[in-house]
DRENVEXSE-539455 format. One record per atom (N, C-alpha, C): x, y, z. Coordinates in steps of 0.02 Angstrom, whole numbers, padded with zeros to 5 digits, always signed. Example, Ala and Ser with C-alpha at 12.3 -4.5 7.8 and 13.67 -1.06 7.14 Angstrom:
2
+00660-00284+00390/+00615-00225+00390/+00660-00165+00390/+00642-00112+00354/+00684-00053+00357/+00645+00002+00394/
***
This chain:
185
+04388-03970+03869/+04398-04045+03850/+04394-04095+03886/+04362-04138+03855/+04362-04203+03921/+04427-04241+03907/+04464-04264+03964/+04503-04323+03954/+04472-04401+03945/+04493-04450+03909/+04449-04492+03906/+04510-04539+03896/+04493-04609+03893/+04531-04671+03861/+04605-04684+03917/+04635-04726+03888/+04689-04753+03922/+04740-04717+03936/+04754-04678+03885/+04819-04625+03889/+04803-04559+03901/+04843-04538+03964/+04829-04458+03993/+04826-04410+03947/+04865-04435+03883/+04874-04368+03825/+04813-04368+03788/+04780-04412+03800/+04718-04419+03729/+04657-04368+03750/+04648-04337+03724/+04596-04286+03727/+04544-04283+03666/+04469-04300+03682/+04427-04309+03621/+04398-04236+03616/+04428-04211+03550/+04405-04139+03531/+04336-04150+03498/+04310-04097+03526/+04233-04074+03504/+04252-04035+03459/+04200-04033+03399/+04224-03978+03358/+04218-03907+03373/+04166-03898+03423/+04156-03830+03445/+04221-03805+03503/+04263-03859+03519/+04309-03838+03540/+04384-03803+03512/+04377-03831+03446/+04442-03824+03407/+04435-03760+03349/+04466-03722+03364/+04486-03666+03334/+04549-03659+03310/+04589-03699+03266/+04654-03698+03243/+04669-03638+03184/+04719-03603+03196/+04745-03560+03149/+04790-03590+03103/+04812-03553+03057/+04861-03581+03007/+04924-03606+03044/+04941-03557+03082/+05005-03565+03136/+05007-03641+03169/+04942-03645+03216/+04940-03704+03247/+04946-03771+03199/+04907-03772+03149/+04906-03821+03094/+04984-03832+03068/+05022-03780+03046/+05097-03799+03038/+05133-03834+03085/+05118-03799+03161/+05161-03826+03201/+05133-03893+03215/+05070-03911+03215/+05040-03988+03226/+05077-04029+03167/+05081-04015+03097/+05113-04041+03043/+05178-04070+03067/+05213-04005+03081/+05297-04025+03106/+05310-04088+03162/+05249-04078+03192/+05268-04133+03241/+05243-04203+03225/+05180-04201+03190/+05146-04264+03144/+05222-04299+03108/+05254-04249+03082/+05307-04278+03035/+05366-04317+03086/+05379-04271+03135/+05446-04290+03167/+05412-04353+03198/+05354-04378+03229/+05324-04423+03240/+05325-04495+03199/+05302-04470+03145/+05292-04533+03092/+05352-04547+03074/+05424-04506+03053/+05473-04520+03048/+05513-04568+03092/+05492-04558+03159/+05528-04609+03216/+05482-04655+03213/+05425-04666+03200/+05383-04712+03195/+05410-04778+03140/+05420-04743+03087/+05455-04779+03019/+05510-04811+03037/+05550-04757+03067/+05610-04814+03089/+05624-04847+03130/+05563-04863+03172/+05583-04894+03229/+05575-04976+03204/+05618-05013+03237/+05620-05092+03215/+05574-05125+03278/+05520-05154+03246/+05469-05171+03293/+05488-05231+03326/+05485-05221+03398/+05493-05291+03442/+05427-05329+03437/+05420-05373+03498/+05371-05417+03485/+05319-05392+03509/+05315-05345+03546/+05254-05312+03604/+05224-05247+03539/+05276-05224+03481/+05242-05173+03461/+05161-05180+03412/+05146-05127+03409/+05089-05098+03359/+05099-05066+03322/+05081-05079+03259/+05100-05042+03190/+05043-05024+03143/+05040-04988+03093/+05007-04976+03043/+05034-04984+02986/+05001-04990+02918/+05021-04974+02859/+04983-04934+02827/+05011-04873+02804/+04980-04809+02777/+04980-04796+02702/+04951-04799+02664/+04956-04783+02609/+04921-04711+02585/+04965-04687+02523/+04932-04627+02488/+04852-04648+02472/+04800-04602+02456/+04734-04618+02436/+04744-04591+02357/+04809-04579+02339/+04799-04550+02260/+04812-04604+02218/+04855-04590+02167/+04870-04628+02118/+04917-04668+02132/+04971-04643+02162/+05041-04685+02178/+05021-04740+02223/+04987-04728+02270/+04963-04796+02334/+05036-04813+02357/+05079-04760+02364/+05145-04766+02407/+05130-04784+02473/+05156-04809+02511/+05136-04828+02582/+05203-04855+02629/+05194-04859+02685/+05241-04859+02737/+05211-04889+02797/+05244-04932+02827/+05239-04964+02905/+05260-04898+02940/+05219-04892+03015/+05241-04857+03051/+05229-04896+03103/+05279-04893+03167/+05271-04939+03222/+05270-04897+03302/+05227-04917+03331/+05227-04894+03406/+05242-04929+03452/+05241-04907+03513/+05270-04961+03573/+05203-04994+03594/+05139-04962+03585/+05092-04984+03621/+05027-04980+03577/+04963-05001+03595/+04920-05001+03573/+04881-04916+03566/+04896-04895+03650/+04882-04835+03657/+04923-04774+03620/+04977-04795+03602/+05025-04750+03573/+05010-04735+03515/+04979-04800+03478/+04960-04784+03408/+04902-04765+03394/+04853-04766+03443/+04786-04749+03450/+04783-04667+03458/+04835-04648+03494/+04856-04577+03518/+04871-04545+03440/+04927-04579+03410/+04950-04546+03357/+04889-04527+03298/+04848-04586+03282/+04802-04587+03240/+04746-04523+03256/+04726-04522+03327/+04687-04479+03352/+04712-04394+03343/+04776-04389+03368/+04804-04332+03368/+04848-04303+03312/+04868-04340+03287/+04935-04330+03238/+04911-04336+03162/+04891-04401+03139/+04887-04424+03077/+04869-04377+03031/+04801-04350+03037/+04787-04286+03004/+04838-04252+02976/+04870-04216+03021/+04923-04179+03008/+04981-04209+02974/+04998-04259+02986/+05067-04304+02944/+05038-04311+02865/+04966-04331+02861/+04958-04324+02790/+04926-04259+02760/+04914-04224+02807/+04898-04159+02756/+04823-04153+02779/+04798-04099+02812/+04721-04088+02813/+04675-04101+02759/+04710-04074+02696/+04666-04064+02649/+04637-03993+02653/+04568-04002+02601/+04534-03939+02599/+04483-03944+02646/+04462-03984+02668/+04382-03997+02707/+04427-03959+02789/+04379-03937+02824/+04388-03919+02893/+04429-03959+02933/+04483-03944+02964/+04513-03975+02986/+04491-04008+03055/+04445-03957+03096/+04414-03966+03167/+04367-04019+03155/+04330-04024+03094/+04271-04075+03090/+04294-04150+03084/+04349-04151+03032/+04388-04208+03037/+04406-04238+03100/+04453-04194+03126/+04490-04207+03190/+04439-04229+03253/+04391-04192+03245/+04333-04227+03307/+04308-04280+03288/+04291-04296+03222/+04258-04373+03202/+04315-04418+03213/+04386-04399+03195/+04432-04465+03214/+04428-04474+03292/+04432-04414+03331/+04438-04423+03399/+04375-04473+03428/+04315-04457+03405/+04258-04488+03421/+04261-04575+03400/+04296-04581+03342/+04295-04657+03332/+04353-04677+03377/+04394-04643+03375/+04459-04677+03420/+04437-04677+03510/+04398-04651+03509/+04362-04650+03586/+04302-04716+03588/+04270-04704+03544/+04228-04780+03550/+04261-04836+03548/+04321-04846+03502/+04368-04910+03491/+04385-04917+03562/+04422-04860+03600/+04453-04870+03668/+04389-04904+03712/+04337-04881+03711/+04285-04886+03767/+04238-04961+03746/+04262-04990+03697/+04249-05054+03669/+04178-05040+03629/+04163-04986+03601/+04085-04995+03581/+04095-05000+03505/+04169-05008+03473/+04174-05008+03413/+04230-05049+03404/+04232-05113+03360/+04291-05146+03353/+04333-05126+03314/+04401-05159+03313/+04456-05134+03266/+04442-05115+03204/+04415-05171+03160/+04404-05168+03093/+04353-05110+03059/+04287-05095+03108/+04248-05047+03096/+04274-04983+03106/+04315-04975+03147/+04349-04930+03173/+04399-04893+03110/+04433-04947+03104/+04496-04918+03043/+04456-04889+02980/+04386-04930+02972/+04354-04907+02903/+04322-04840+02917/+04298-04834+02965/+04257-04761+02993/+04334-04711+02985/+04371-04713+03014/+04429-04673+03026/+04457-04675+02929/+04473-04709+02896/+04481-04718+02838/+04432-04652+02773/+04351-04675+02800/+04310-04625+02771/+04316-04547+02781/+04377-04541+02847/+04375-04463+02862/+04445-04449+02822/+04479-04492+02816/+04540-04463+02761/+04538-04489+02692/+04472-04515+02664/+04465-04512+02601/+04501-04449+02539/+04545-04461+02519/+04565-04428+02458/+04636-04403+02494/+04660-04420+02552/+04723-04391+02586/+04772-04474+02598/+04740-04503+02623/+04788-04570+02649/+04728-04607+02664/+04746-04688+02670/+04699-04734+02696/+04754-04789+02744/+04737-04804+02799/+04757-04865+02828/+04735-04924+02813/+04786-04963+02776/+04764-05017+02753/+04769-05069+02815/+04804-05072+02866/+04815-05115+02914/+04829-05087+02979/+04823-05120+03028/+04836-05103+03097/+04838-05149+03142/+04884-05167+03177/+04881-05230+03234/+04955-05238+03251/+04961-05301+03286/+05023-05295+03315/+05077-05353+03274/+05148-05337+03292/+05188-05371+03253/+05181-05453+03266/+05150-05476+03294/+05135-05532+03285/+05081-05548+03252/+05039-05510+03246/+04977-05519+03195/+05001-05521+03125/+05062-05462+03119/+05075-05471+03045/+05127-05545+03019/+05150-05572+03071/+05195-05619+03068/+05155-05690+03060/+05094-05690+03092/+05051-05760+03088/+04988-05743+03068/+04940-05698+03070/+04878-05701+03056/+04858-05720+03009/+04796-05753+02993/+04767-05782+02935/+04725-05732+02899/+04722-05662+02904/+04686-05616+02885/+04718-05586+02807/+04700-05565+02766/+04720-05543+02683/+04783-05491+02691/+04787-05448+02728/+04853-05400+02720/+04890-05433+02745/+04890-05469+02823/+04958-05505+02835/+04984-05549+02784/+04948-05595+02771/+04965-05648+02728/+04978-05630+02655/+04962-05580+02619/+04988-05524+02560/+05068-05522+02578/+05072-05483+02629/+05146-05450+02646/+05198-05513+02658/+05163-05577+02685/+05213-05628+02686/+05229-05660+02627/+05167-05670+02568/+05179-05709+02504/+05226-05652+02480/+05210-05598+02479/+05262-05550+02456/+05341-05558+02477/+05348-05552+02526/+05405-05558+02560/+05437-05636+02536/+05415-05683+02524/+05433-05735+02503/+05439-05743+02437/+05406-05700+02399/+05421-05705+02312/+05464-05664+02290/+05476-05610+02329/+05521-05561+02319/+05595-05559+02344/+05593-05606+02409/+05659-05600+02443/+05696-05679+02452/+05638-05716+02447/+05659-05780+02435/+05663-05812+02372/+05630-05789+02339/+05613-05809+02251/+05588-05882+02260/+05537-05876+02310/+05488-05936+02300/+05428-05921+02249/+05429-05968+02208/+05369-05954+02140/+05319-05969+02176/+05299-06017+02211/+05248-06034+02235/+05238-06009+02309/+05255-05938+02340/+05252-05943+02404/+05194-05941+02419/+05176-05946+02488/+05111-05949+02517/+05103-05889+02578/+05057-05874+02611/+05045-05823+02663/+05065-05862+02730/+05096-05929+02729/+05088-05964+02807/+05126-05916+02844/+05126-05931+02918/+05157-05871+02970/+05251-05883+02955/+05266-05819+02981/+05340-05823+02959/+05371-05864+03027/+05424-05898+02988/+05464-05949+03046/+05505-05901+03084/+05539-05943+03138/+05588-05912+03176/+05660-05902+03136/+05655-05926+03085/+05731-05917+03041/+05709-05867+03001/+05645-05865+02978/+05640-05789+02931/+05625-05715+02953/+05622-05724+03041/+05595-05666+03075/+05644-05602+03046/+05699-05617+03062/+05759-05555+03046/+05743-05527+02982/+05756-05586+02919/+05746-05562+02844/+05671-05521+02846/+05611-05548+02884/+05549-05518+02861/+05563-05452+02889/+05590-05439+02942/+05587-05372+02978/+05611-05323+02926/+05682-05349+02910/+05711-05301+02853/+05666-05288+02805/+05633-05345+02773/+05588-05319+02726/+05547-05278+02724/+05508-05275+02801/+05459-05242+02799/+05479-05167+02799/+05543-05133+02815/+05569-05076+02811/+05579-05066+02750/+05577-05097+02681/+05578-05074+02619/+05509-05089+02599/+05451-05108+02629/+05390-05101+02593/+05375-05050+02572/+05331-05038+02512/+05308-04968+02493/+05265-04994+02442/
***
């Protein structure tokens, strides 16, 4: 397998290179769950990258996962996310190779972040969906739909602001907003 990208751990799997046994899959599921739990429990600092992942079933339950860097986030998506969500009934190898190719193209600049997220979500259809990924700073201040919606929800649920808006999080709100993110589902 060929090593590419900015992370030395990242390997773009090719479908023919992969032949995962049930034991391999179970081992990867355990590792993925441990990594996801640590990412969920992490309190994001100003440099963190995160994602909001939700169930693609009826519950739509979700959670934020936080990583120390973009490279760590992309490694998790490429190498572990499929095993955290449960590989489903489709062949694992084909999905894993497809996810690896998308992330590789993103790292090489051949694909922008939003089209990459949508392409990854197609491969996770029926399992889970990445609703958002980006930096903590983006979540605090970006004018895009998801960050604005989270900030509006924070203000209406935690601050009892009936006419809440999605304006950027102020310095005074920062600590409370971070605590709110820990409870977002």
